[in-house]
C-alpha positions in Angstrom: -16.4 0.1 -38.5 -16.7 2.4 -35.5 -14.8 5.6 -35.5 -11.8 5.7 -33.2 -11.4 8.7 -30.9 -7.8 9.8 -31.0 -8.1 12.2 -28.1 -8.7 11.1 -24.5 -9.0 13.4 -21.5 -6.3 12.8 -18.9 -7.4 13.1 -15.3 -5.4 13.2 -12.1 -7.0 12.1 -8.8 -7.5 15.8 -7.9 -9.3 16.4 -11.1 -11.6 13.4 -10.4 -12.3 14.8 -6.9 -13.2 18.2 -8.3 -15.5 16.8 -11.0 -17.2 14.4 -8.5 -18.0 17.3 -6.1 -19.6 19.2 -8.9 -21.6 16.5 -10.5 -22.4 13.7 -8.0 -26.2 13.3 -7.5 -25.7 12.1 -3.9 -23.9 15.3 -3.0 -26.6 17.4 -4.7 -29.3 15.6 -2.7 -27.4 16.4 0.5 -27.2 20.1 -0.6 -30.9 20.1 -1.0 -31.3 18.8 2.5 -29.2 21.7 3.7 -31.5 24.1 1.8 -34.6 22.5 3.3 -33.1 22.9 6.8 -32.4 26.6 6.0 -36.1 27.1 5.0 -37.0 25.4 8.3 -35.1 28.1 10.1 -37.1 30.7 8.2 -40.4 28.9 9.2 -39.3 28.9 12.9 -38.6 32.7 12.8 -42.1 33.2 11.2 -43.7 31.8 14.4 -42.2 34.6 16.4 -43.4 37.4 14.1 -47.0 38.9 14.2 -49.4 38.0 11.5 -50.9 40.8 9.5 -54.1 40.4 7.6 -56.7 42.5 5.8 -60.4 41.8 5.6 -63.4 43.2 3.7 -67.0 42.4 3.0 -69.9 43.7 1.0 -73.6 42.9 1.6 -76.6 43.7 -0.6 -79.9 43.3 1.1 -83.2 42.7 -0.8 -84.6 45.9 0.7 -84.1 48.4 3.5 -86.3 47.9 6.6 -87.6 50.2 9.3 -89.2 49.6 12.7 -92.5 50.9 14.0 -91.0 54.3 14.6 -89.6 54.5 11.1 -86.1 54.0 12.3 -83.8 52.3 9.8 -82.8 48.8 11.0 -81.6 47.2 7.8 -79.8 49.2 5.1 -80.1 48.5 1.4 -76.3 47.7 1.3 -73.4 47.6 3.7 -69.7 47.2 3.4 -66.8 46.9 5.8 -63.0 46.5 5.7 -60.1 46.6 8.1 -56.6 45.5 9.1 -55.7 43.0 11.8 -52.5 42.1 13.6 -52.2 38.9 15.7 -49.5 37.5 17.9 -49.7 34.2 19.8 -47.0 32.9 22.1 -46.8 30.1 24.6 -45.8 31.1 28.1 -43.3 28.3 28.1 -41.3 30.0 25.3 -41.6 26.9 23.0 -41.4 29.1 19.9 -37.9 30.1 20.9 -37.1 26.5 21.5 -38.3 25.6 18.0 -36.1 28.4 16.6 -33.1 27.0 18.4 -33.9 23.5 17.1 -34.2 24.8 13.6 -30.8 26.6 13.8 -29.1 23.5 15.2 -30.7 21.5 12.4 -29.0 23.8 9.8 -25.6 23.2 11.4 -26.3 19.4 11.5 -27.2 19.5 7.8 -23.9 21.2 7.0 -22.0 18.5 8.9 -24.1 15.8 7.0 -23.2 17.5 3.7 -19.5 17.5 4.7 -19.7 13.8 5.6 -21.4 12.9 2.3 -18.7 14.8 0.4 -16.0 13.0 2.3 -17.5 9.6 1.8 -18.0 10.2 -1.9 -14.4 11.3 -2.4 -13.2 8.1 -0.8 -15.4 6.2 -3.2 -13.8 8.1 -6.1 -10.3 7.3 -4.7 -11.2 3.6 -4.4 -12.5 3.5 -7.9 -9.4 5.4 -9.2 -7.0 3.0 -7.6 -9.1 0.0 -8.7 -8.5 1.2 -12.3 -4.8 1.5 -11.7 -4.7 -1.9 -10.1 -6.6 -3.4 -13.0 -4.2 -1.7 -15.5 -1.2 -3.0 -13.6 -2.7 -6.5 -13.5 -3.2 -6.3 -17.3 0.4 -5.2 -17.8 1.6 -8.1 -15.6 -0.7 -10.5 -17.6 0.7 -9.2 -20.8 4.3 -9.5 -19.7 3.6 -13.0 -18.4 2.1 -13.9 -21.8 5.2 -12.6 -23.6 7.5 -14.6 -21.3 5.5 -17.8 -21.8 5.3 -17.3 -25.5 9.1 -16.9 -25.6 9.4 -20.1 -23.4 7.1 -22.0 -25.7 9.1 -21.0 -28.8 12.3 -22.0 -27.0 10.7 -25.4 -26.2 9.7 -25.9 -29.8 13.3 -25.3 -31.0 14.8 -27.7 -28.5 12.2 -30.3 -29.4 13.2 -30.1 -33.0 16.8 -30.8 -32.2 15.8 -33.5 -29.8 17.0 -31.9 -26.6 13.6 -32.2 -24.9 10.6 -34.4 -25.0 7.2 -33.5 -26.4 5.8 -33.2 -22.8 8.0 -30.2 -22.3 6.3 -28.5 -25.2 2.8 -29.6 -24.1 3.5 -28.2 -20.6 4.6 -24.9 -22.2 1.5 -24.8 -24.4 -0.7 -25.4 -21.4 0.9 -22.6 -19.4 0.6 -20.3 -22.4 -3.1 -21.0 -22.7 -3.6 -20.2 -19.0 -1.7 -17.0 -19.5 -4.0 -16.1 -22.4 -7.0 -16.7 -20.3 -5.6 -14.5 -17.5 -4.9 -11.8 -20.0 -8.5 -11.8 -21.2 -9.9 -11.7 -17.6 -7.5 -8.9 -16.7 -8.6 -6.9 -19.8 -12.3 -7.3 -19.0 -11.7 -6.4 -15.3 -10.0 -3.2 -16.5 -12.9 -2.3 -18.7 -15.3 -2.9 -15.7 -13.2 -0.8 -13.4 -13.0 2.1 -15.9 -16.8 2.0 -16.3 -17.3 2.1 -12.6 -15.0 5.1 -12.2 -16.7 6.8 -15.1 -20.1 6.2 -13.5 -19.1 7.4 -10.0 -17.3 10.6 -11.2 -19.6 11.4 -14.1 -17.0 11.5 -17.0 -17.0 9.9 -20.4 -15.6 6.4 -21.1 -12.7 7.6 -23.2 -10.1 8.9 -20.6 -6.6 8.4 -19.3 -5.5 8.5 -15.7 -2.5 10.4 -14.4 -1.0 8.3 -11.6 -0.7 10.1 -8.3 2.7 10.1 -6.6 3.0 7.9 -3.5 2.2 9.8 -0.3 4.2 9.2 2.8 2.5 9.9 6.1 3.6 9.9 9.7 1.7 7.2 11.6 0.6 8.6 15.0 -0.5 6.5 17.9 -4.0 5.0 18.0 -5.0 7.2 21.0 -3.9 10.4 19.1 -5.7 9.3 16.0 -8.8 8.5 18.0 -8.7 11.9 19.7 -8.4 13.6 16.3 -11.4 11.6 15.0 -13.6 12.6 17.9 -12.6 16.2 17.3 -12.8 16.3 13.5 -15.4 13.7 12.3 -18.3 15.6 10.8 -20.7 12.6 11.1 -19.9 12.4 14.8 -20.6 16.1 15.2 -23.9 15.7 13.4 -24.9 12.9 15.8 -23.9 15.1 18.8 -26.1 17.9 17.5 -28.9 15.4 16.9 -28.6 14.4 20.5 -28.9 18.1 21.6 -31.9 18.6 19.3 -33.6 15.6 20.9 -33.1 17.1 24.4 -34.6 20.4 23.2 -37.5 18.5 21.6 -38.4 17.2 25.0 -38.6 20.8 26.3 -40.6 21.9 23.2 -43.1 19.0 23.7 -43.5 19.7 27.5 -44.3 23.4 26.6 -47.7 22.2 25.4 -48.7 21.9 29.0 -48.4 25.7 29.4 -51.1 28.2 28.4 -50.8 30.3 25.3 -51.2 34.0 25.2 -52.8 35.7 22.1 -52.7 39.4 21.4 -54.7 41.1 18.6 -55.0 44.6 17.3 -57.8 45.5 14.9 -58.8 48.5 12.8 -62.2 48.4 11.1 -64.2 50.7 8.9 -67.8 50.3 7.9 -70.2 52.0 5.5 -74.0 51.6 4.9 -76.5 53.0 2.4 -78.7 54.3 3.8 -77.0 54.6 7.2 -78.5 53.2 10.3 -78.5 55.4 13.4 -76.1 53.0 15.3 -73.5 52.8 12.5 -69.9 53.0 13.7 -67.9 54.1 10.8 -64.5 53.5 12.3 -63.2 51.5 15.2 -60.0 50.1 16.6 -59.5 47.8 19.4 -57.1 45.3 21.1 -57.8 41.8 22.3 -55.9 39.8 24.9 -56.8 36.2 25.4 -55.3 33.3 27.4 -55.9 29.7 26.4 -55.2 26.9 28.8 -56.1 23.4 27.6 -56.8 21.1 30.6 -57.5 17.8 28.9 -56.7 16.5 25.4 -57.3 12.8 25.8 -53.7 12.1 27.0 -52.2 13.4 23.7 -49.6 15.7 25.3 -48.5 13.0 27.8 -47.9 10.5 25.0 -46.0 13.1 22.9 -43.7 13.9 25.9 -43.0 10.2 26.5 -42.2 9.8 22.8 -39.8 12.7 22.8 -38.0 11.3 25.9 -37.7 8.0 24.2 -36.2 9.7 21.1 -33.8 11.5 23.4 -32.6 8.2 24.9 -32.2 6.8 21.4 -30.1 9.7 20.3 -27.8 9.4 23.3 -27.4 5.6 22.7 -26.8 6.1 19.0 -24.1 8.8 19.7 -22.3 6.6 22.2 -22.5 3.5 19.9 -21.1 5.5 17.0 -18.2 6.8 19.1 -17.2 3.2 19.7 -17.6 2.4 16.0 -15.4 5.4 15.1 -12.7 4.0 17.5 -12.8 0.6 15.8 -12.6 2.3 12.4 -9.6 4.3 13.4 -7.8 1.3 14.9 -8.6 -0.7 11.7 -7.2 2.1 9.5 -4.1 2.4 11.7 -3.4 -1.4 11.5 -4.0 -1.4 7.8 -1.6 1.4 7.0 1.0 0.0 9.4 0.6 -3.4 7.7 0.8 -2.1 4.1 3.8 0.1 4.9 5.6 -2.8 6.7 5.2 -5.3 3.8 6.1 -3.0 1.0 9.9 -3.3 1.6 9.8 -7.0 1.8 7.7 -7.3 -1.4 10.1 -5.0 -3.2 13.0 -7.4 -2.3 10.9 -10.4 -3.2 10.1 -8.9 -6.6 13.8 -8.2 -7.3 14.8 -11.8 -6.3 12.0 -13.3 -8.3 12.9 -11.3 -11.5 16.6 -12.2 -11.2 15.7 -15.8 -10.5 13.5 -16.0 -13.6 16.1 -14.4 -15.9 18.7 -16.8 -14.6 16.5 -19.9 -14.9 15.2 -19.0 -18.4 18.8 -18.6 -19.7 19.7 -21.9 -18.1 16.8 -23.5 -19.9 18.0 -22.2 -23.3 21.4 -23.8 -22.7 19.9 -27.0 -21.4 21.0 -26.4 -17.8 17.4 -26.2 -16.4 14.2 -28.1 -17.2 10.7 -26.7 -18.0 9.4 -27.2 -14.5 12.1 -24.9 -13.2 11.1 -22.2 -15.7 7.4 -22.6 -14.8 8.2 -22.3 -11.1 10.3 -19.3 -11.6 7.7 -17.6 -13.8 4.9 -18.4 -11.3 7.0 -16.9 -8.5 7.7 -13.8 -10.6 4.0 -13.3 -11.5 3.0 -13.8 -7.8 5.6 -11.2 -6.7 4.5 -8.7 -9.3 0.8 -9.0 -8.3 1.5 -8.8 -4.6 3.8 -5.8 -5.1 1.2 -4.0 -7.2 -1.6 -4.7 -4.7 0.5 -3.6 -1.7 1.6 -0.4 -3.5 -2.0 0.7 -4.3 -3.4 -0.6 -1.0 -1.0 1.6 0.9 -2.3 4.7 -0.9 -5.8 3.6 -0.2 -4.9 3.0 3.4 -3.5 6.6 3.7 -6.8 7.9 2.4 -8.8 5.6 4.7 -6.8 7.0 7.7 -7.6 10.5 6.6 -11.3 9.6 6.3 -11.3 7.8 9.6 -9.9 10.9 11.4 -12.2 13.3 9.5 -9.5 15.2 7.5 -9.9 13.8 4.0 -12.0 16.5 2.5 -9.9 19.2 4.2 -6.7 17.7 2.8 -8.2 17.5 -0.7 -9.4 21.2 -0.6 -6.0 22.3 0.7 -4.3 20.4 -2.1 -6.4 22.1 -4.7 -5.8 25.6 -3.2 
């Protein structure tokens, strides 16, 4: 027999948000992308700084040699060492363009990380409300099972005293079997929903959920919500920066047509044994060179055309995504307006269905209603309970979808924790 754990952690939605932000692999992957972008900025700065190097050599000859006048022309051994500083820049300033691109890429990665966090929080919220929905569905199935069991028992009693026919009992038994099947399915769906939430957040299987209180929000106009999304959406800001980077990439690529200037400064020291007459023991000099490539087989031209094509792609992607954001905002607006509008009617429907079932079930006990009336009343009650549960949780999800569509979900979560 497996041991039963008597203690289960209880998590609120805020707790799940916090744990997911700390443990989610997708978020950590995006954090690594940000780190890589920051190292790219360091690499871009390194292109602007001079390169310092040291060199040294030692040569051992087989013998020293002299010319006809007995002047030493090859020593027995020789050594040299020195320091060198080199700086190379393009006259187009493309190194500064590369630094600007690297810095903008860091900002873009930060927006990407923000978007990944926001998207993941919405997944957590969806999984959280899926568990609550599944639990409510199980409660409804359990209550339905109890009602139908009570109705079956009442049908058995009335059959014994001859008040109803056996078909009434068979109908009740059939409805009860269907209720048992619904209960098993609801129970398994709850287990699946709990496992999915556990996987997404990174918590153990043994936990309880603290239900979040219903949140009321003021529904703004679609145009106001769309303006907010264009201003706040981090993924849209990321694409805007990507468009700017593509424009600068064209300038960077075109800079290859310009000549490059190289400046070097060298200090060198030499030693020989024995010393030759022309030995220069110490020297320092500077070197200035200009390199202007005239022909490279059409490589630069192809690279410029490619960069311009990528620039056009970035502009098209940005404009297309702006339209998609507008559709997403409108969809979220209509969803939250729909869910909020039907909640009141479903509440009234549930009250009527519950009162109707109670009245019909009592009439059946006293012989004033038949079994079909009870089944119809029970079906209406179960349907009303399920619709009310779905609408209640769908409204909360719609509120979060609206925040995500306008780019304020993560901010609202952080403000709620502070």
